[in-house]
N, C-alpha and C positions, 0 to 999 in steps of 0.2 A: 504494500500500500504506500502511496505517496501522500505526505501531509498536504492539506489544503494550503495553497500558496498565499503569502502575504503581499508580495510585490510581483506584478505580472506585466509583461509586454505582449500585446497582440498586434501583429502587423497585418493589415488588411481589415481593420476593425470597423470601417465606416458602413459596411453593407454585408449582406449574405451571411455566411457561416461565421465570419469574423465578428460581425456585430452581435449575432446571437450568443456567441461565446462571451463577448464583453458583457452583455446583459446578465447572463447566467452567473458569471463570476462576481459581478458587483452585487448580486443578490445574496452572496455568501458573506456573512459578517466578518469572516476571517480575512477577507481581501482588504488590506489596508489601502493600497493604491494600485490602480490599473492605468497603464499607459496605452492609449488607443491610437495606433499609428496608421496612416494611409496617406495617399497623395494629397488629399484635400480635407484632412481630418478637422482642421480648424474651421472649415466652412460647412461641416455636416450638421444639419439640424437635429438628426437623431442623436448624435453624440452630445450636442449641446443640451438636449433635453435630459439625457442620462446624467450629465455632469450636474445639472440642476437638481435632479432627483437624488443624487449622491454627493452632497457638497464635500469638497476637499478630497474626494477619492478617485477622481478620474481626470487625467490630463491628456488632451489631444495633441498629437505630434504629427506635423506634416513631414512625410518622407517619401521619396521616390526610390524604390528599391533597385532601379536600374542605374542609379547615380550614387557612387560611393561617397562623394562629398555630402550629399543630402543625408545619407545614413549617419555619417560622422556628426553632422550638425544636430540631428535628432537625438542621438545618444548623449551628446554634450548637454542638451536641454534637459534630458531625463535625469542626468546626474545632479542637476540643481535641486531635485526633489528627493532622491534616494541614492544610496551607494551599493545597492544589491538588487538582484532579480532572482526570483525563485522559479518562475516559469516564463519561457519565451515561446510563443506560438506564432508561426508565420502561415497565414492563410491566403495571402495574395497570390494570384495565379492568373494565367492567360490561356484561353483556348481559342478564342476568336475575337476580333475587334469590330465586327460589323462592316468591315471595309475589305481589305485585301487578305487578311489573315483568317483562314477557316480550316477546319480539319480536312486533310487531303484524303480523297477516296482512292486515288491511284498514284503511281509513281510520277506520271506526267504532270500532276498538280504541284509537285514539290518545287519550292524555290529557296534559294540561299537566304534571301531576306527573311522569310517567314521562320525558317529554322533558327536563325540567329536571334530574331526577336523573341521567339518562344524560349530559347535557352536563357536569354538575358533575364527575363522576368521569372520564369519557373525554376531555374537552376542557379544562376549566378546570384540573384537577389537574396534568396534564403541563406546561402553560405556567407555572403557579406554581412548580413544581419548577425549571424553567429560569430563571425570574426570580431565584430565591434562590441557585442554584449558579453563575450567570454570573460573579460576581466571583472564583470559584475556578478558572475555566478559564485555561489558559496563554495568553499573548499572542502567542507565536511558533511554538510546537510544534504539530503536529497533535493535534486533540482531537475528541471526538464527543459529540453529543447525539442519542440515538436514541429515538424514541417508537414503541411497539408499536401499530400501526394495524390495519387490516383491508381486504381488497380491496373489501368491501361499502361502504367509505367513498369509493370512486372514483365520481364523478358520471358520468364517461364510460362506465364499465364496468357501470352499473346497467341490467340488462335485465329484472329480475324484479319490482322494486318491493318493497313491504312493508318490515318492519323499520325503521319511520320513525325512531324515537328513536335507535337504534344507528347507522344509516346517517348521520343528520344529525350526530350527535356525532363520529363518526370523520371525516366530511368537514370539520367545523369544526376538529378536532384537526389534520388535515392542513394546513389553511390557516395555523394558528398555527405549525406546524413550519416551513412555508415562510417565514413572517414572521421567525422566529428566524434562519433561515439567512441572511437579508438583513442584519438588524441586527448580528448577532454577527460576521459576516464583516468588518465595518468595524473590529472590534477585533483579529481574528485571521484572516488570509487563508487559514489552513490548517484552519479549523474545518469539520466535516462534520455538519450537522444533517439528519437523515433520518427518514422514516417507514418502518416495516417491516411487511410482511405475512408472518406465520409459516406460512401454509398452514392446513389443518385439523388441529388438534392434539388429542390425547386429554387434555383438561383438564375441570375442572368447568364452566368457562364454556361449552364447546362440546358437552359430553356429550349433552344432550337433542336435538342436531341432527346427530349423526354417522352415523345409521343408513344414509343414502344416499350417504355420502362414498366416492368411489372411491379416494382416497389419504388415509390417516389416519396422521399422524406421532406418535410418542411425544414426550414433552417433551424427552428427551435428543436425539433426532434434530433436532427443531426448533431447539433451542439450538445444536447444531453447525452447522446450515445458516445460522442468523442470524449466528453469530460469523464464519463464512467470509465472509459479505457485509461485515460491519464491518471485518474484517481487510484486505479488498481495496478499500476505498473510497479514492478520491483526491480532490484538491481540487475537481475538476469535478463530483463527485457531490453536493456540498453542495446542499441544498434539493430533494432528489428522494425519490421513493417507490419502494421496492424490495420485490420478492417474495423469498421464502426462497431461490430459486435464482439471485438476483442480477439478474433481469430487472426493468427499470423498468416501473412501473404508471402509466397515465395518471391524472391527477388527476380 
């Protein structure tokens, strides 16, 4: 079991699963301060209302995870409020942009631009977040770095093909999460670095592809399932990939 965190950073907190996690964790009295980060966090009416509902417990941080300078600035702002983080959850991700980036159905649809764009957001962003929060993680107490991944990032589970950029970016993200679990455990044997698959969730990211889904979760349901997974992690779970129901997914 992982103790309920006191200080939390959620990246991608202004909408979807990230916002639902933010709501759920603020509902826990043990959460002393939650940092809600996204590209336009300071302009989010939802986050502004949450901050009003929980005075002194929520700080919005503007951060572009594709820009390392932006990450550095956000963490510097965070340090003005606290000097430690117990949980870091990165939910920010990119599957399509409503313009040129969309899941590829065949090889002929693949472009270098789309692969690199997907890699930057889905893979590079989370590891840069980890790079700059690592000094704030405790050295002895249990702590968590959780990156929102997707089952389609599992190489072993790939039966359908397609979705080249997103599959590759999530597979790469999974590798970097595994790397983090090895290096950071040298500093704290109680750390749990994990990749999470939330299931099919009713968000803007998945909306165009939900028509044939047999099980579709609301963001609130998904957040609840994911928090249950995180709450029940132990030291041996470090460096693994978990589905919303707690089952391990093969890399």
